[in-house]
TORTOR-913875 format. One record per residue (C-alpha): x, y, z. Coordinates in steps of 0.001 Angstrom, whole numbers, plus 500000, padded with zeros to 6 digits. Example, Ala and Ser with C-alpha at 12.3 -4.5 7.8 and 13.67 -1.06 7.14 Angstrom:
TORTOR-913875
512300495500507800;513670498940507140;
END
This chain:
TORTOR-913875
503593488676483419;505713490123486242;506354488014489339;503187487628491359;502866489151494812;503110486526497535;500265486487500049;499654484933503470;496071484738504716;495128484596508401;491822482994509376;490064481810512515;487066479944511094;485582478749507810;487541481256505745;484982482197503105;486943485317502143;490066483184502071;488295480860499624;487401483839497425;491110484774497366;492154481211496551;489836480961493550;490671484458492334;494343483486492407;493632480625489991;492795483002487141;495776483383484772;495965487175485032;495713487385488841;498720489343490170;498974487467493476;499513483911494686;498663482354498047;501750481086499871;500189480265503236;496908480050505104;497493480307508850;495207480233511867;495139480619515625;492793477601515680;494105474248514385;490484473115513951;489466476022511713;487495474551508765;489244476912506346;492529475086506887;491062471895505414;489945473782502323;493409475315501881;495029471891502223;492660470461499629;493722473251497272;497400472340497854;498178475505499803;500575475352502740;498917475784506138;500056476620509653;498203476737512961;499116477568516534;496686478037519404;496845481379521175;495554480129524521;498166480284527254;500406482656525295;500914486366525662;499587488243522633;503064489324521565;504439485788521846;501672484313519693;502013487097517135;505746486404516881;505041482739516138;502586483738513399;505002486329512032;507803483779511764;505545481347509883;504519484088507451;508127485115506804;509214481503506276;506463481082503667;507991483897501606;504852486050501815;505153489773501163;501616490722502230;499265489607505002;495528489384504363;493202489128507365;490127487087506476;488060486556509599;491100486448511880;489503486964515272;492515488282517116;493476491842517997;497054492121516776;499891493542518841;501419496873517870;504706495130517149;503135492758514638;501271495596512927;504459497665512626;506299494780510969;503653494661508232;502984498383507843;501369499048504428;501564495309503729;498561494068505722;494914494367504649;491610493638506357;487963493625505348;485294495017507665;481514494606507264;480546498277507347;481112501456505390;483987502745507484;484364504968509397;480837503926510408;480397501069512838;483872499964513806;484026496821515893;481247494228516218;477501493981515511;477810496140512410;474720494772510641;472293495389513498;473806498789514210;473195499862510605;469605498612510736;468937500251514112;470289503555512807;467769503506509947;470495503499507290;469414502917503707;472687501201502836;475291499155504649;478325497531503055;481937496501503442;485333498185503408;488845496980502637;491445498920504608;495090498861505574;495688497610509097;497009500042511682;497414499815515440;493943501269516050;491106498830515388;489364499283512000;491021502670511563;493526502240508725;493205504018505360;490228502716503371;491218501298499978;487763500409498621;484119499991499628;480939498378498298;477487499597499296;474746497041499971;471112498144500137;469230497482503371;465791495994502628;462726496864504676;462441493328506085;466149492775506717;467449491437509970;471123491129510882;471427487653509353;469874488428505977;471882491623505639;475073489806506633;474486487219503905;474358489838501146;477293491796502521;479340488599502512;478672488239498776;479934491784498303;483020491012500391;483906488071498174;483860490363495126;485560493372496687;488431491814498612;490304489958495811;489815492863493390;491129495393495890;494094493198496795;494945492817493104;494950496587492626;496960497178495780;499782494738495049;500194496238491558;499967499860492699;503654500528492058;502999499993488358;500121502501488308;501331505895486982;498668507795488933;499667506121492188;503346506741491506;502696510407490737;500727510713493967;503662509349495962;506086511809494350;503672514719494768;503151513990498471;506892513979499126;507678517022497007;504883519137498455;506038518313501996;509122520469501390;508897524082502492;507504526734500118;507022524216497317;504362524537494638;503522522436491607;503644523841488095;503551521826484839;506515522121482498;505995521100478858;503019519002479955;504825517205482789;504224517813486518;507041519792488093;507804521211491533;509374524556492337;510592526135495536;510154529841496169;507524532286495011;505172531724492075;507090534396490153;510718533561490940;510566529940492117;513003527397490706;512315523826489627;513919521046491652;511955518035490335;509938516795487367;507744513736486867;508405512054483533;505952509573482015;506723508681478404;508064512216478165;510357513401475353;510154509947473784;511429508063476861;509454504936477699;510055504827481452;508300506530484350;510897508503486273;511634511282488703;514035513942487454;516083515718490129;519210517834490234;522645516484491116;525722518475492131;526959518180488551;527890515825485745;530475514005487898;527843512933490437;525425512150487633;527958509857485945;528839508171489245;525189507379489972;524614505906486515;527800503814486752;526779502521490178;523254501461489126;522457501815485402;519161499947485887;517897502662488239;519482505873486926;519858507397483484;520638510753481918;517348512375480828;516941513985477422;517116517805477434;518065517825481142;521033515466481353;523590517966480051;522687520237482981;523494517534485523;519965516319486183;519446512618486875;516428510418486105;515439507817488712;513174505060487409;509911504647489283;508412501790487256;510510498900488533;507776497768490952;510163498021493912;510817501717494397;512760502717497511;510596505650498558;512966506672501340;515620507135498652;513191509201496560;512455511395499574;516181511906500114;516870512796496459;513971515255496375;515319516939499493;518864517177498110;517564518658494862;515351521102496774;518357522248498823;520278523138495660;517760525738494495;515910526789497654;516459530350498902;519277530607501423;516860531693504151;515107528288503848;518229526134503764;519681528091506667;516574527312508722;516994523619507878;520642523725508913;519710525274512257;516944522718512833;519354519854512048;521594520966514898;518920520111517451;
END
């Protein structure tokens, strides 16, 4: 199995969702491991559980500290643990923008409602008062705005006729314990999911001017220009033409640049079948650590080589400002 994703969990209390993560991580095929459980309350009961399970812990009170100062202390502890992702599990602190930025796309939270409904507190009673038939929970990426990040997964929980906030909360908590570890497992392995990878390439390719997608020999491809005269500047290859890897195919300036790229990093680049002789390069996307800024750059360079002059001239003018 590939190296497991390293996780830090932040709690403020008993840490029941943290416990669900800890026990999920004990299964042999779980793709993540818990490196640290940290809290803003040294007396949080969840810390004792983590210690009993031989997981490193850290705590630092927030009282008397500016929010940014406390967040920096927590950030440093997380980094020192070697964690790559932060999981909020009942962490009762609003995080500073600086902390959130440092963990962009690498910090998850669970919220006890079907977002975007009922952000904030008192979610159970608000769902009951609204006459909803179902409530539930949502796992989302953390952004600067409270409970507003992209939703990764949700579970609906039926509201019974005699429910009050406490009884509904109890059932939603059960759903949280199932949903959170499963969603985290999918998220940390997303860069091995061909559909997710294709989505990332598609988003970047389609952001380029006058681009449209058209399959070529069964593989997704992107062209710039009109539907009739457009030219391909990228292809997505998944086990295509007998090649086992998942890759992005883009144009280079010629065989000299192609050869230089392969010599510089043969683990990342290779000459694709049927396209290599024309100077195209294949960039592997199945390493689990794709540099998406680099992919964006290579797509743009390839687009520039075949885009109509009127488009590239507009880009050149814009770049001057």
